[in-house]
N, C-alpha and C positions, 0 to 999 in steps of 0.2 A: 817413828811416826811424826807427821808434821805437827800435831798438837803437842808433842813432847818438847818442842822447841819454844813454846810459850810457857813461861813459868810465872807464878804469882809471888809477890814479896811475902816475907814471913809474917806471922801473926803479930809479932811485936812491931814490925814496921807499919802494918795496917793500923794498929792502935795508935802509933805515933802520928800517922797522917791524919787520922780523925781528930786527935787531940790538937794538932796544929791548925786544922780547919776551924775548930772551935775558938782557939786563941786568936788567930789572925782575923777570923770572922768578927769576933767581938771588937777587936781593935779597929777594923775598918768601919764597922757599924757606928761605933762611937765617933770616929773621925767624920763620917758622912753626916751623922746627926748634927754635929756642930756646924758643919757647912750648911746644912738645910736650915738650921735655926737662924743662921746669919742672914740668909737670903732665900726664903722658901719659894718665892715665885720663880726665880732663876733656876733653882735646883730641879724642879719638875717640869720645866718648859720642854715641849716636844712638838716640833713642826709636823703638820700632817703631810705625808708624801704619798700621793695616790697614782702618780704617773712616773714610770721609769725613765730615767735619762736616756737619750738616744744611744749612747755608747754601750748600754747594757743589752739592747734589743736589736740593733741594726745588724746587717750581714756584711759589714765592711771587713771584718776580720775572718769570718767563716760562717758556715751554715749552722743555725741553731737546731738541735735535734733532741729527742727524748727516747729513752728506753726503760722498760721495767725489768728489774731484777728481783725475783722473789717478792713481788708485790710492791717494791719500792721504785718510784719514778726517779730516774737520773736525767738531769739536763747536761748537755755538753755542746761545745762549739768545735766544729771540724773544718779543717782547711788542708789543702794539698791533694796530690794525686792518690787515689785510693789504691793504686797498684804499688805504691812505695811502702817501705817499712813503717809500722805503726809506732808513734811516739806519744806516750800518755803524759799529760801535765797535771800535777796534783798541787793545788794551791794550799796556802797556810791559813792561819787564824789571826784576825777575823778577815776573811777574804772570799773570793769566788773566782770563777774562770777568768774574769777581767784582769786578774793579777798578771796574766801572761800576754797582755796586749802588745808588748814590745818584742816578744819572742815568736809569736805565731807566724807573722809574715816571713821572718827570716828563716825559720825552721821548716816552713811549708815548702820551701824550694827543694828540700831534700827528703822530707818525710810526710807521711799522712799524719797530721798533727791533730790530736784530740785533747782539748782542755775541758776537764769535767768540773761540774759543781759537785763537790763531795756531799754525801748524805748529810742533811742538816744545814746546808749552805745554799745561797743563791736561789735558783729556781728548781732545785731538786727537792724531793720530799723531806720533811722535817719531823720524823716521829718524836714524840715527847718522852717516851719511855727510855730511860737511860740504858736499859738492857740491850736496846737495839744498837748501841754503840760499843759493844764489847769488841775487842780487837779481832777475835776469831771471826765474828760476823762481818765486820768491816772488810777484812782481807779477803774473805770468801766472796763477798759482793764485788770487790775490785777484780778478782780473778774471773768471775762470771761476766763482768762488764767487758773485759778484754776479749773474752771468747765470742762476744756478740759481733765482733768485727771479722770473724772467720779467719783469725790468725792464731798461730801457735806460740809466737813470741812477739815481744815488743821491747822498747826501751822506755825508761821512766825518768822524768825530772820532777823532783818534789821540793817545795820550799816550806820551811818551818814544819807545821803539822803534816803537810803533804810529804815532806822528806822523811818524817818519822814513819809514816805508813809505807813509804818506799823501802825503808830499811827492813820492815817486816816482810814485805813482798819478796825481796831478794833472799831472805832467810827461809821463808816458807815455800816459795815457788820460784826459786832461782833458775830452774830450767826454762821458765817462761820469759825471763828478763835478759836481754842481750847486754845492755849497759844501763848504769844507774848514776844519776847526778843528784846529789843532796846539796841544797842551797840553804845555808844558815840552819842546819839541822844535824846535830850529833847523833851517834848511835843510840838506840833506845836505852841501853844500859848506862848511858852517860847523860841522856837528855834531861832527866828530871833532877839529877844531882848537880848540874852545872849551870842552872839558871842564874843569871846575873841579878844584882839588886838594883833598886832605884830606876826601874823601867816601868812602862805601862802595865805589862803583864809579868811582873816580877814574882818572886817566891811567895810573897804575901798574898798576891792576887790569885796565884795558882791554888794555894791552900783554901782561900776564901771561895773560889769557884766551885768547890765540891759541896757547898751548902745548897739547900733547895731554895729556889725562887729569888733569894736576895741578890745573887750575882746578875740575874737578868734585869732586875730593877735598877741596880747600880749602873749597868752598862748603858741604860737609856736616859740617865740623868743629864741635865743641861743640854738638851737636844743632841744627844749622842756625842758628847765632847770626847769620849773615848776614841772615836773615829778620827777626830781632829788630831788628837795626841799621837795616834798610831801612824797616821799617814802625813806627817808634817812635811815630808819631802815632796808631796804633791801640791802643796799650796801655791808655790810660785809657778807651777806649770799649768794651772787651771785658768788659762787666758780665754778659752772659748767655752761658752755655756754648754755646747753639745759634747764637750770633752771634760766636763766637770766630774772628775773621777771621785773626789771626796764626796760629792753629793750622790754619786752612783752607789758608793759603799753605804752611805747613810740610808738610801732607799732600800738596799739589800738587807739592812739590819734595823729596819724601822718599827718592827713589831716584837713583842716579847717572845713569840715562838721562833722568830729568826735567831734569837740568842740561845734558846733552850737546847736545840739540836747541836749547835756549835759547841756550847759549853759542856754538853754531855761527854764529849771526847775527854775533857779534863776531869770528868767525874769517873772515868774508867781507866784510861791509859796509864796514869801514874802507879797503878797497882800491878802492872805486868812488866816483864823483862824478857829478853831472849836467853835461852839456855845455850850458851856457847860451848858447853861441854858436849852437847849433842850435835849441834850444827857445826862446831869447830869454826874455822875461818870461812868467810863467804867468798865464793869464787867469781861472783859477778864483777866485771871491771867497773870501778867506781871513781867518780870525780867528786871531790868535796870542794864546795865554793863557799867563801865567807868574806864579809866585808871587814876590813881591818879596824873599823870604828863601830862595829856592831855592839850595842849596849846590852843585848840580850844573850848573845852566845859568845863564850870565851874561845879564842883561837886554840887554846890548850885542849879544849874538849873536841875540837875538830881534828887536831893532830892525833889525839888519843883514839879517836874513832877509827883511824887507819889501822889500828891493831886488829880490828875485826875482819879486815878484808885482805885477800891474798894479793890483789893487784889494784893499785890506787894511784890517783894523781890529786894534787891539792892546788887550788887557785885562790890566792888572797886578792881581793879587789880593793885597790887603794881608794881612800876617801869615800867608802861606802859603809852604810849602816846595816840594818836588818833586812832591807829589801834591795840587795845589790842588783837584782834583775830589773828593777824599776828605776833605781837611782843611776846606775851605770850600765844601761842596756847594751851599748855597743861592746864594751869590754866583756860582759858576761856572754853575749851572743857569740863573740869570737872564740871564747874559751869553750863554749858548748859545742860549736860546730867543729872545732879542731879536735875535740875529744871524741865526738860521735862518728865523724866521717873520716878522720885521719887513720892511717895505717898504724899498726903497732910500732913499726920502725920510727914513724914520725913522732909518735907519743914518747918514745924513749929519748928523743932528741930535744925535748923541751928544755930550754936553757936552765940549768940547775942554779946558776948564780941569780937569775931573775927571780926564780921561785923562792930561794932562800933569803934574798934581800927583803922580800915582802914579809916573810916569817919573822926575820930578826928585827926588821923595822917596827913591826907590831909588838914584838916582845918587849921593847924598851918601855912601853907604857901600859901593857895589858897582861902579860903572862910570863911565868917563869917555867922554863923547860928543864927537865932533869936529863942527865947524861944517859940514863937508861932508855928514855923515850927516843932519843936520837940514835942510840944504838939499834933500836928496833926499826927505825926508819931506814937506816943504812942497810940492815939485813934484808928488809922486805922489798926494797927498791933495787936490790941486786947491784948496788953501787952506782945507780943512775944519779943519785944525789951525792956528789963526791966532793963537795966543797965544805963539809962540816968539819970543824976542828976537833981534835981528839978530846979536848976539854972545853966545855961550854962556859963562856963568860957571861954572867948575868948583867944585862945592860940597864942602866937607869933605874927608875922606880918600878919595881915589879911586884906582882901579887902572887900569893901561893894558891 
């Protein structure tokens, strides 16, 4: 049964997560209190945003539409010929459909592109009850959403949280998914274990986010400074007021309820995993994309994620961080299009040296691979990657 593929962590792990929520919550509360005491006026400042920036509501990228699934309203932007195959885009956290502004025009030449606002985000409904964000409910709603387009199959691209949902989709409804692309998003069984430290949404924040109310208050401090910290790569690009994407994100998350729905994913998903003993390897052809300078996702976890899929490709984007599709859109679009519309023969001819040079270049500063992992990559790619040495030399400063 499909439900057998979703498993919950053990009682001990649940107790551990709640304990960590308390510990890190207390730590961050004390830290924020000291910051508030130092400058109380700045801490609680919040600019009123009543009018959405044009880039959020105009039809330049596609048609804005709405559909109700089991009483929940979903907003999405659609572009491309309706007769072409459906391509569903799932954004990450904290984000909305606008995340795909660089991909929609390029992909609409080949696909019927649909960029959705996930439940709890953007202009979709935002139920406050965290039970509404259980993974079983979320995935069933996405399945129903796909069915509203009168298609039996589609392909999915997901970034961050959206990629995590995509992993569940190919595990639970793989017969509906032609191809899957995960950007900056490891497999669910690795996602929560491999979160890097010292980032905006690091392990401390993830544990803190499970507390009630406090994470929402924290997210809105200092006029949503958390948005500035998350989208630093957009600051230099906001030369036009109508394309002020940072301000667009601040508008989308300008109320407490805008954060409650989004954070509810983090109040539910860390407690579930995929039972690979039941689902075994996933057969959906998968492309894993990651920036070689991503502070949130270790390349090691991306490579380890390939263990869960029968047929996969990996693309490391040079000089990209956690949002490679926004930071290096041309490189990412090229990789996506080659993967989606290329023939299987073309995919097998992706230059192995180019691929491995990206891996090994990143390895020198971010990750340590084991010989066992590379043996698995050799085996699963049927020798496509044929430039790996028999013994792997660990380069430079590496981490375990």
